[in-house]
DSSP file (Angstrom, degrees, kcal/mol; ACC not computed):
  #  RESIDUE AA STRUCTURE BP1 BP2  ACC     N-H-->O    O-->H-N    N-H-->O    O-->H-N    TCO  KAPPA ALPHA  PHI   PSI    X-CA   Y-CA   Z-CA
    1    1 A M              0   0    0      0, 0.0    38,-0.2     0, 0.0     2,-0.2   0.000 360.0 360.0 360.0 134.0  -91.0   32.8   -3.3
    2    2 A S  B     -a   39   0A   0     36,-0.9    38,-0.6     1,-0.2     3,-0.2  -0.504 360.0 -96.4-110.8-176.7  -89.2   30.6   -5.6
    3    3 A G  S    S-     0   0    0      1,-0.2     2,-1.1    -2,-0.2    -1,-0.2   0.737  88.8  -9.6 -70.1-123.2  -86.3   28.2   -5.3
    4    4 A R  S    S-     0   0    0     35,-0.1     2,-0.2     2,-0.0    -1,-0.2  -0.707  74.3-179.9 -87.4 101.3  -82.7   29.2   -6.2
    5    5 A D        -     0   0    0     -2,-1.1     2,-0.7    -3,-0.2    34,-0.1  -0.656  34.9-110.8 -95.9 155.0  -83.0   32.6   -7.9
    6    6 A Y        -     0   0    0     -2,-0.2     2,-0.2    47,-0.0    47,-0.0  -0.793  45.2-158.9 -85.7 120.9  -80.0   34.5   -9.2
    7    7 A A        -     0   0    0     -2,-0.7     3,-0.1     1,-0.1     5,-0.1  -0.581  21.5 -97.3-104.3 159.3  -79.8   37.5   -7.0
    8    8 A A    >   -     0   0    0     -2,-0.2     3,-2.0     1,-0.2     4,-0.4  -0.385  65.3 -75.6 -63.9 151.9  -78.2   40.9   -7.3
    9    9 A P  T 3  S+     0   0    0      0, 0.0    -1,-0.2     0, 0.0    74,-0.1  -0.228 119.3  17.2 -53.6 135.4  -74.8   41.1   -5.6
   10   10 A G  T 3  S+     0   0    0     72,-0.4    51,-0.2     2,-0.1    50,-0.1   0.426 100.2  95.6  85.1  -1.0  -75.0   41.2   -1.9
   11   11 A C    <   +     0   0    0     -3,-2.0    43,-2.9    49,-0.1     2,-0.4   0.676  63.6  82.5 -94.2 -18.6  -78.6   40.0   -1.6
   12   12 A K  E     -B   53   0A   0     -4,-0.4    70,-3.2    70,-0.3     2,-0.4  -0.758  61.1-163.6 -96.7 130.6  -77.9   36.3   -1.0
   13   13 A V  E     -BC  52  81A   0     39,-3.2    39,-2.4    -2,-0.4     2,-0.4  -0.932   9.1-144.7-117.1 132.3  -77.1   35.1    2.5
   14   14 A Y  E     -BC  51  80A   0     66,-3.3    66,-2.1    -2,-0.4     2,-0.5  -0.774  11.6-167.0 -90.7 136.7  -75.5   31.8    3.5
   15   15 A I  E     -BC  50  79A   0     35,-2.4    35,-2.0    -2,-0.4     2,-0.2  -0.990  13.5-176.3-124.7 123.1  -76.7   30.1    6.7
   16   16 A G  E     +BC  49  78A   0     62,-2.9    62,-1.8    -2,-0.5    33,-0.2  -0.730  52.2  40.0-119.1 166.3  -74.5   27.2    7.9
   17   17 A N  S    S+     0   0    0     31,-1.0    32,-0.2    -2,-0.2    -1,-0.2   0.790  72.2 167.5  67.2  33.5  -74.6   24.7   10.8
   18   18 A L        -     0   0    0     30,-2.4    -1,-0.2    -3,-0.2     2,-0.1  -0.472  43.3-106.1 -72.2 146.3  -78.3   24.1   10.5
   19   19 A D    >   -     0   0    0     53,-0.3     3,-2.0    -2,-0.1    29,-0.3  -0.485  32.5-116.8 -64.9 144.4  -79.9   21.2   12.3
   20   20 A R  T 3  S+     0   0    0      1,-0.3    -1,-0.1    27,-0.1    28,-0.1   0.727 113.7  51.5 -61.0 -21.9  -80.8   18.5    9.8
   21   21 A D  T 3  S+     0   0    0     52,-0.1    -1,-0.3    26,-0.1     2,-0.2   0.399  77.1 125.0 -96.5   2.9  -84.5   18.9   10.7
   22   22 A T    <   -     0   0    0     -3,-2.0     2,-0.1    50,-0.1    26,-0.1  -0.449  53.3-141.4 -65.9 129.6  -84.7   22.7   10.2
   23   23 A S     >  -     0   0    0     -2,-0.2     4,-1.9     1,-0.1     5,-0.2  -0.456  19.6-113.2 -92.4 163.7  -87.4   23.6    7.8
   24   24 A K  H  > S+     0   0    0      1,-0.2     4,-2.5     2,-0.2     5,-0.1   0.885 118.5  52.8 -58.2 -41.5  -87.6   26.2    5.1
   25   25 A S  H  > S+     0   0    0      1,-0.2     4,-2.4     2,-0.2    -1,-0.2   0.840 106.2  53.1 -68.7 -32.3  -90.3   28.0    7.0
   26   26 A E  H  > S+     0   0    0      2,-0.2     4,-1.9     1,-0.2    -1,-0.2   0.900 110.4  47.4 -67.5 -39.5  -88.2   28.1   10.2
   27   27 A V  H  X S+     0   0    0     -4,-1.9     4,-1.5     2,-0.2    -2,-0.2   0.929 111.8  50.5 -65.2 -44.8  -85.3   29.7    8.2
   28   28 A E  H  X S+     0   0    0     -4,-2.5     4,-1.4     1,-0.2     3,-0.4   0.920 110.7  48.7 -59.4 -44.2  -87.7   32.2    6.7
   29   29 A D  H  < S+     0   0    0     -4,-2.4     4,-0.4     1,-0.2    -1,-0.2   0.870 106.3  57.9 -63.0 -36.8  -89.1   33.1   10.1
   30   30 A F  H  < S+     0   0    0     -4,-1.9    -1,-0.2     1,-0.2    -2,-0.2   0.840 118.0  31.6 -60.8 -35.8  -85.5   33.5   11.5
   31   31 A F  H >< S+     0   0    0     -4,-1.5     3,-2.2    -3,-0.4     4,-0.3   0.553  90.5 100.6 -99.1 -11.4  -84.8   36.2    8.8
   32   32 A R  G >< S+     0   0    0     -4,-1.4     3,-1.2     1,-0.3    -1,-0.1   0.771  73.6  60.4 -51.6 -38.3  -88.2   37.7    8.4
   33   33 A D  G 3  S+     0   0    0     -4,-0.4    -1,-0.3     1,-0.2     3,-0.1   0.546  95.7  64.4 -71.4  -5.7  -87.6   40.8   10.6
   34   34 A F  G <  S-     0   0    0     -3,-2.2     2,-0.3     1,-0.3    -1,-0.2   0.521 112.7 -66.8-100.8  -5.5  -84.7   42.1    8.4
   35   35 A G  S <  S-     0   0    0     -3,-1.2     2,-0.4    -4,-0.3    -1,-0.3  -0.875  73.5 -30.1 147.6-178.7  -86.5   42.8    5.2
   36   36 A K        -     0   0    0     -2,-0.3    19,-2.2    -3,-0.1     2,-0.5  -0.542  55.7-146.1 -74.2 126.0  -88.4   41.4    2.2
   37   37 A I  E     - D   0  54A   0     -2,-0.4    17,-0.3    17,-0.2     3,-0.1  -0.801  16.0-172.3 -97.9 129.9  -87.2   37.9    1.3
   38   38 A A  E     -     0   0A   0     15,-3.4   -36,-0.9    -2,-0.5     2,-0.3   0.841  68.8 -10.7 -87.2 -38.0  -87.2   36.8   -2.3
   39   39 A S  E     -aD   2  53A   0     14,-1.5    14,-3.0   -38,-0.2     2,-0.4  -0.994  49.6-155.3-160.5 156.5  -86.4   33.1   -1.7
   40   40 A V  E     - D   0  52A   0    -38,-0.6     2,-0.4    -2,-0.3    12,-0.2  -0.999  12.7-179.0-134.5 134.8  -85.3   30.5    0.8
   41   41 A W  E     - D   0  51A   0     10,-2.7    10,-2.8    -2,-0.4     2,-0.5  -0.992   5.7-167.9-136.4 128.8  -83.5   27.3    0.0
   42   42 A V  E     - D   0  50A   0     -2,-0.4     8,-0.2     8,-0.2   -18,-0.1  -0.968  23.3-125.1-118.4 126.9  -82.5   24.6    2.6
   43   43 A A  E   > +     0   0A   0      6,-2.6     5,-0.6    -2,-0.5     6,-0.2  -0.396  26.9 176.2 -69.3 143.4  -80.1   21.8    1.6
   44   44 A R  E   5 + D   0  47A   0      3,-0.2    -1,-0.1     1,-0.2   -24,-0.0   0.624  64.6  62.4-117.8 -27.7  -81.3   18.3    2.3
   45   45 A N  T   5S+     0   0    0      1,-0.7    -1,-0.2     2,-0.0     3,-0.0  -0.728 126.9  11.5-142.8  90.3  -78.6   16.1    0.9
   46   46 A P  T   5S-     0   0    0      0, 0.0    -1,-0.7     0, 0.0     3,-0.3   0.498 104.0-155.2 -84.0 151.1  -76.2   16.9    2.5
   47   47 A P  E   5 + D   0  44A   0      0, 0.0    -3,-0.2     0, 0.0   -27,-0.1  -0.259  56.2  81.3 -80.4 173.2  -78.2   18.8    5.1
   48   48 A G  E   <S+     0   0A   0     -5,-0.6   -30,-2.4     1,-0.3   -31,-1.0   0.398  81.9  54.0 115.7  -2.3  -76.8   21.6    7.3
   49   49 A F  E     +B   16   0A   0     -3,-0.3    -6,-2.6   -33,-0.2    -1,-0.3  -0.957  48.5 169.3-152.0 170.3  -76.9   24.8    5.3
   50   50 A G  E     -BD  15  42A   0    -35,-2.0   -35,-2.4    -2,-0.3     2,-0.4  -0.963  25.2-116.1-166.5-179.0  -79.1   27.0    3.2
   51   51 A F  E     -BD  14  41A   0    -10,-2.8   -10,-2.7    -2,-0.3     2,-0.4  -0.996  12.8-164.8-135.5 140.3  -79.5   30.3    1.4
   52   52 A V  E     -BD  13  40A   0    -39,-2.4   -39,-3.2    -2,-0.4     2,-0.6  -0.994  11.5-155.2-122.2 128.1  -81.8   33.2    1.9
   53   53 A T  E     -BD  12  39A   0    -14,-3.0   -15,-3.4    -2,-0.4   -14,-1.5  -0.921   8.3-163.3-109.1 120.8  -82.2   35.8   -0.8
   54   54 A F  E     - D   0  37A   0    -43,-2.9   -17,-0.2    -2,-0.6   -19,-0.0  -0.583  24.5-130.8 -92.7 160.2  -83.3   39.3    0.2
   55   55 A E  S    S+     0   0    0    -19,-2.2   -18,-0.1    -2,-0.2    -1,-0.1   0.731  96.1  46.6 -79.3 -23.3  -84.6   41.9   -2.3
   56   56 A D  S >> S-     0   0    0    -20,-0.4     4,-1.6   -45,-0.1     3,-0.6  -0.976  71.7-145.4-125.0 128.9  -82.2   44.5   -0.8
   57   57 A P  H 3> S+     0   0    0      0, 0.0     4,-2.2     0, 0.0     5,-0.1   0.796 100.9  60.1 -63.8 -27.0  -78.5   44.0   -0.1
   58   58 A Y  H 3> S+     0   0    0      2,-0.2     4,-2.2     1,-0.2     5,-0.1   0.872 103.8  50.6 -67.9 -35.3  -78.7   46.3    2.9
   59   59 A D  H <> S+     0   0    0     -3,-0.6     4,-2.4     2,-0.2    -1,-0.2   0.903 109.5  51.1 -65.8 -41.1  -81.2   44.0    4.5
   60   60 A A  H  X S+     0   0    0     -4,-1.6     4,-2.1     2,-0.2    -2,-0.2   0.922 110.9  48.1 -61.4 -44.8  -79.0   41.0    3.8
   61   61 A K  H  X S+     0   0    0     -4,-2.2     4,-2.2     1,-0.2    -2,-0.2   0.910 111.3  50.1 -63.5 -43.6  -76.0   42.8    5.5
   62   62 A D  H  X S+     0   0    0     -4,-2.2     4,-2.2     1,-0.2    -1,-0.2   0.899 109.6  51.4 -61.9 -41.3  -78.1   43.8    8.5
   63   63 A A  H  X S+     0   0    0     -4,-2.4     4,-2.7     1,-0.2     5,-0.3   0.907 109.1  50.8 -63.1 -42.2  -79.3   40.2    8.9
   64   64 A C  H  X S+     0   0    0     -4,-2.1     4,-1.9     1,-0.2    -2,-0.2   0.927 110.7  48.3 -62.1 -45.5  -75.8   38.9    8.8
   65   65 A K  H  < S+     0   0    0     -4,-2.2    -1,-0.2     1,-0.2    -2,-0.2   0.907 119.2  38.8 -61.2 -42.2  -74.6   41.3   11.5
   66   66 A A  H  < S+     0   0    0     -4,-2.2    -2,-0.2    -5,-0.2    -1,-0.2   0.825 123.6  35.7 -80.3 -32.7  -77.5   40.5   13.8
   67   67 A L  H >< S+     0   0    0     -4,-2.7     3,-1.9    -5,-0.2    10,-0.2   0.635  79.6 114.8-104.0 -15.3  -77.8   36.8   13.3
   68   68 A D  T 3< S+     0   0    0     -4,-1.9    10,-0.2    -5,-0.3     3,-0.1  -0.362  91.1   8.7 -60.4 132.8  -74.3   35.4   12.9
   69   69 A K  T 3  S+     0   0    0      8,-2.3    -1,-0.3     1,-0.3     2,-0.2   0.702 102.2 122.7  68.4  23.0  -73.3   33.1   15.8
   70   70 A T    <   -     0   0    0     -3,-1.9     7,-2.9     7,-0.4     2,-0.4  -0.592  64.8 -96.1-102.4 174.1  -76.9   33.1   17.2
   71   71 A E  E     +E   76   0B   0      5,-0.2     2,-0.4    -2,-0.2     5,-0.2  -0.735  33.2 176.1-100.7 140.3  -79.0   30.0   17.8
   72   72 A L  E >  S-E   75   0B   0      3,-2.4     3,-1.4    -2,-0.4   -53,-0.3  -0.970  80.9 -13.5-135.5 120.6  -81.6   28.4   15.6
   73   73 A N  T 3  S-     0   0    0     -2,-0.4   -52,-0.1     1,-0.3     3,-0.1   0.876 130.4 -52.4  53.3  41.8  -83.2   25.1   16.8
   74   74 A G  T 3  S+     0   0    0      1,-0.2     2,-0.4   -55,-0.0    -1,-0.3   0.536 116.8 107.9  78.5   6.0  -80.4   24.7   19.4
   75   75 A R  E <  S-E   72   0B   0     -3,-1.4    -3,-2.4   -56,-0.0     2,-0.7  -0.948  71.1-125.2-119.1 137.6  -77.5   25.1   17.0
   76   76 A R  E     -E   71   0B   0     -2,-0.4    -5,-0.2    -5,-0.2     2,-0.2  -0.714  39.2-153.2 -78.4 116.5  -75.2   28.1   16.7
   77   77 A V        -     0   0    0     -7,-2.9    -8,-2.3    -2,-0.7     2,-0.5  -0.582  13.3-133.6 -98.7 155.7  -75.5   29.1   13.1
   78   78 A S  E     -C   16   0A   0    -62,-1.8   -62,-2.9    -2,-0.2     2,-0.5  -0.920  24.7-174.8-103.4 127.3  -73.1   30.9   10.8
   79   79 A V  E     +C   15   0A   0     -2,-0.5     2,-0.3   -64,-0.2   -64,-0.2  -0.982  15.9 146.6-129.7 121.7  -74.7   33.7    8.7
   80   80 A E  E     -C   14   0A   0    -66,-2.1   -66,-3.3    -2,-0.5     2,-0.2  -0.994  53.6 -89.6-152.0 154.7  -72.8   35.6    6.0
   81   81 A V  E     -C   13   0A   0     -2,-0.3   -68,-0.3   -68,-0.2     2,-0.3  -0.467  53.0-117.0 -63.6 131.9  -73.3   37.3    2.7
   82   82 A S        -     0   0    0    -70,-3.2   -72,-0.4    -2,-0.2   -70,-0.3  -0.524  31.4-179.5 -76.8 134.6  -72.8   34.7    0.0
   83   83 A H        +     0   0    0     -2,-0.3    -1,-0.1   -74,-0.1    -2,-0.1  -0.259  34.5 158.8-120.7  42.0  -69.9   35.2   -2.4
   84   84 A G        -     0   0    0      1,-0.1   -72,-0.0   -72,-0.1     5,-0.0   0.168  57.3 -95.5 -65.2-179.7  -70.7   32.0   -4.3
   85   85 A R     >  -     0   0    0      1,-0.2     4,-0.9     2,-0.1     3,-0.4   0.716  56.0-159.2 -73.8 -22.8  -69.9   30.9   -7.7
   86   86 A G  T  4  -     0   0    0      1,-0.2     3,-0.3     2,-0.2    -1,-0.2  -0.252  49.8 -33.0  73.3-164.9  -73.1   32.1   -9.3
   87   87 A K  T  4 S+     0   0    0      1,-0.2    -1,-0.2     2,-0.1    -2,-0.1   0.840 136.4  54.8 -63.4 -37.5  -74.5   30.9  -12.5
   88   88 A G  T  4 S+     0   0    0     -3,-0.4    -1,-0.2     2,-0.0    -2,-0.2   0.876  87.8 169.1 -66.5 -37.4  -71.2   30.4  -14.2
   89   89 A G     <  +     0   0    0     -4,-0.9    -2,-0.1    -3,-0.3    -1,-0.0   0.260  23.7  62.1  56.6 178.6  -70.0   28.1  -11.4
   90   90 A G  S    S-     0   0    0     -4,-0.1     2,-0.2     2,-0.0    -1,-0.1   0.088  90.4 -39.9  67.8-172.7  -67.0   26.0  -11.4
   91   91 A R        -     0   0    0      1,-0.1     2,-0.2     2,-0.1    -6,-0.0  -0.550  59.3-111.9 -90.1 153.3  -63.3   26.8  -11.6
   92   92 A G        -     0   0    0     -2,-0.2    -1,-0.1     2,-0.0    -2,-0.0  -0.554  69.2  -9.5 -83.7 149.9  -61.8   29.3  -13.8
   93   93 A G  S    S-     0   0    0     -2,-0.2    -2,-0.1     0, 0.0     2,-0.0   0.428  72.3 -98.8  56.9 166.8  -59.6   28.6  -16.7
   94   94 A G        +     0   0    0      2,-0.0    -2,-0.0     0, 0.0     0, 0.0   0.233  59.8 111.7 -94.7-141.3  -58.0   25.4  -17.8
   95   95 A G        -     0   0    0      2,-0.0     2,-0.2    -2,-0.0     0, 0.0   0.259  41.8-144.8  84.9 149.2  -54.5   24.2  -17.2
   96   96 A G        -     0   0    0      1,-0.4    -2,-0.0     3,-0.1     0, 0.0  -0.417  35.4 -57.9-127.1-155.7  -53.3   21.4  -15.1
   97   97 A G  S    S+     0   0    0     -2,-0.2    -1,-0.4     3,-0.0     2,-0.1   0.050  84.5  64.0 -76.5-168.3  -50.3   20.6  -13.0
   98   98 A G  S    S-     0   0    0      2,-0.0     2,-0.2     0, 0.0     0, 0.0  -0.296  90.1 -29.7  87.4-171.5  -46.7   20.6  -14.1
   99   99 A R        -     0   0    0      1,-0.1     2,-0.2    -2,-0.1    -3,-0.1  -0.511  55.9-117.9 -85.7 149.4  -44.6   23.4  -15.4
  100  100 A S    >   -     0   0    0     -2,-0.2     3,-1.3     1,-0.1    -1,-0.1  -0.508  26.4-119.5 -73.9 152.2  -45.6   26.4  -17.3
  101  101 A R  T 3  S+     0   0    0      1,-0.2    -1,-0.1    -2,-0.2    -2,-0.0   0.650 113.8  57.4 -69.5 -11.2  -44.2   26.6  -20.8
  102  102 A Y  T 3  S+     0   0    0      2,-0.1    -1,-0.2     0, 0.0     2,-0.2   0.538  82.7 102.0 -95.0  -8.0  -42.6   29.9  -19.6
  103  103 A S    <   -     0   0    0     -3,-1.3     2,-0.4     1,-0.0    -4,-0.0  -0.513  61.3-146.0 -79.1 146.7  -40.7   28.5  -16.7
  104  104 A R        -     0   0    0     -2,-0.2     2,-0.3     0, 0.0    -2,-0.1  -0.855   9.8-128.4-109.8 144.2  -37.0   27.9  -17.2
  105  105 A S        -     0   0    0     -2,-0.4     2,-0.4     1,-0.0     0, 0.0  -0.683  20.7-138.5 -88.0 146.8  -35.0   25.1  -15.6
  106  106 A R        -     0   0    0     -2,-0.3     2,-0.3     0, 0.0    -1,-0.0  -0.856  12.1-129.6-104.8 138.7  -31.9   26.0  -13.8
  107  107 A S        -     0   0    0     -2,-0.4     2,-0.5     2,-0.0     0, 0.0  -0.659  18.1-139.7 -84.3 142.9  -28.8   24.0  -14.1
  108  108 A R              0   0    0     -2,-0.3    -1,-0.0     1,-0.1     0, 0.0  -0.888 360.0 360.0-103.9 129.3  -27.2   23.0  -10.8
  109  109 A S              0   0    0     -2,-0.5    -1,-0.1     0, 0.0    -2,-0.0   0.428 360.0 360.0-100.8 360.0  -23.5   23.2  -10.7
């Protein structure tokens, strides 16, 4: 298992509301019964969330259905298929505030 791998769509699962002391191996054990796991990553700074990548998107979906709103280390966790930004990351397109060059001002009478 490696760190943060780029997964096929639907294979990556977000787990939120983790206790700050929850380990990578505890997260892996929590998901183990649902299929082959490709990677597990647990955030440390800031703590409280992580990602589990399954090899099969159907396993990821099954894990989400079964584990969402269940307890891990005394905390009710949120488990859902990740729809993250992926490798490209960030926000799309440029542009800032203000008016579009196509907007017209209306005169007030």
